[in-house]
C-alpha positions in Angstrom: 0.1 0.0 0.2 1.5 3.4 -0.8 1.2 6.3 1.5 -1.6 8.2 -1.1 -4.1 4.6 -0.4 -3.0 4.5 3.4 -4.3 8.0 3.5 -7.5 7.1 2.0 -7.1 4.1 4.5 -7.4 6.4 7.1 -10.1 8.8 5.6 -12.6 6.2 5.0 -12.3 4.7 8.4 -12.9 8.1 9.8 -15.7 9.2 7.5 -17.7 5.5 7.5 -17.0 4.3 11.0 -15.7 1.5 9.9 -12.4 0.3 11.9 -9.6 -0.2 9.3 -9.5 -4.1 9.3 -13.1 -4.1 8.1 -11.9 -2.6 5.0 -10.2 -4.5 2.4 -7.3 -3.9 0.5 -6.5 -5.1 -3.0 -3.4 -4.0 -4.7 -4.1 -5.8 -8.4 -7.8 -5.5 -9.0 -10.5 -2.6 -8.6 -11.8 -1.0 -7.0 -8.2 -0.7 -4.0 -10.9 -0.9 -1.0 -14.0 -2.7 -0.1 -16.0 -2.3 3.4 -17.1 -5.2 5.1 -20.7 -3.7 3.8 -19.4 -4.5 0.2 -19.1 -0.5 -0.7 -16.4 -0.1 -3.0 -13.8 2.6 -3.2 -11.2 3.4 -6.1 -7.8 5.9 -5.3 -6.3 8.2 -7.7 -3.8 10.6 -6.8 -4.0 13.5 -8.5 -0.4 15.1 -9.3 -0.4 19.0 -9.6 -1.0 19.8 -13.4 -2.0 16.4 -14.2 -4.5 13.8 -15.2 -6.5 10.8 -12.8 -5.9 7.7 -15.4 -7.7 5.0 -15.5 -6.3 1.5 -17.8 -8.8 -0.3 -19.6 -8.8 -3.0 -17.6 -9.0 -1.2 -14.3 -12.2 0.8 -15.9 -14.1 -2.5 -16.9 -13.7 -3.9 -13.0 -15.1 -0.7 -11.9 -18.1 -1.0 -14.3 -18.8 -4.2 -12.7 -19.4 -2.4 -9.3 -21.8 0.2 -9.2 -21.9 1.0 -5.9 -18.1 2.1 -6.1 -16.6 5.4 -5.5 -14.0 7.2 -6.8 -11.8 9.7 -4.4 -9.3 11.8 -5.9 -6.5 12.2 -3.7 -3.6 14.7 -3.9 -1.8 16.0 -0.7 -4.5 16.8 1.7 -5.9 14.3 4.2 -9.4 14.9 2.5 -10.2 13.7 -1.2 -10.2 16.5 -3.9 -13.0 14.5 -5.3 -15.5 11.8 -4.5 -17.0 10.7 -7.6 -19.5 8.0 -7.8 -18.7 5.5 -10.6 -22.2 5.8 -12.0 -22.0 9.8 -12.5 -18.8 9.1 -14.7 -19.7 8.3 -18.1 -16.5 6.7 -20.2 -14.7 9.8 -22.0 -15.4 12.2 -19.5 -12.6 14.7 -19.8 -12.8 16.9 -16.7 -14.8 16.2 -13.4 -14.6 19.6 -11.9 -11.1 21.0 -12.5 -9.7 17.4 -12.3 -8.1 16.3 -16.0 -9.1 12.3 -16.4 -7.2 10.3 -19.2 -8.5 6.9 -20.6 -5.0 5.0 -21.5 -5.8 2.4 -24.3 -3.3 -0.4 -25.5 -1.5 -0.1 -28.6 -2.2 -2.6 -31.2 0.6 -5.6 -31.4 2.7 -4.2 -28.3 2.6 -5.6 -24.7 1.2 -4.2 -22.1 4.2 -1.7 -20.9 3.5 -0.1 -24.3 0.8 2.5 -23.8 -0.4 5.2 -26.0 -2.2 8.8 -24.8 -4.1 9.7 -27.7 -4.3 13.2 -26.3 -0.7 13.7 -25.5 0.5 12.4 -29.0 -2.0 15.3 -30.2 -0.7 18.0 -28.1 3.2 16.8 -28.9 2.2 17.7 -32.4 0.0 20.6 -32.0 3.3 22.0 -30.1 6.1 20.9 -33.1 3.5 22.9 -35.5 3.1 25.8 -33.2 6.8 26.2 -33.0 7.5 25.6 -36.6 5.6 28.7 -37.4 6.7 30.8 -34.8 9.0 33.1 -36.7 13.4 32.3 -36.3 14.4 35.1 -34.5 18.0 36.5 -35.2 20.2 38.5 -33.1 21.4 42.1 -34.3 24.8 43.0 -34.6 
């Protein structure tokens, strides 16, 4: 369990009133936490100026848990956002001010090679903008 998940566990114990030992943690499937009453909680870390990311398998697993809630943490002790899975449609670009990214697997690649189309479009746009800038010359 990483530090964000540990922070989330403490927050869950405090807000649900359940002791930590009644909140199950799974590091290799979604949701990350399941309470004794079968509610699920997926934890996302929101880095400054970054997106929260959903992988294809993760998104599919979350769709099997309509009672699941996504908790978005940054550095604070409280989550920045509490998002019910049923209110987040695939392809949603933002939740409030938090950007969301859905990764897809590259055809013919292994699991470690992932493609993020919006990232590639941004890189291409920046290259085009740079190419369109006038060449700066230094005057004698």
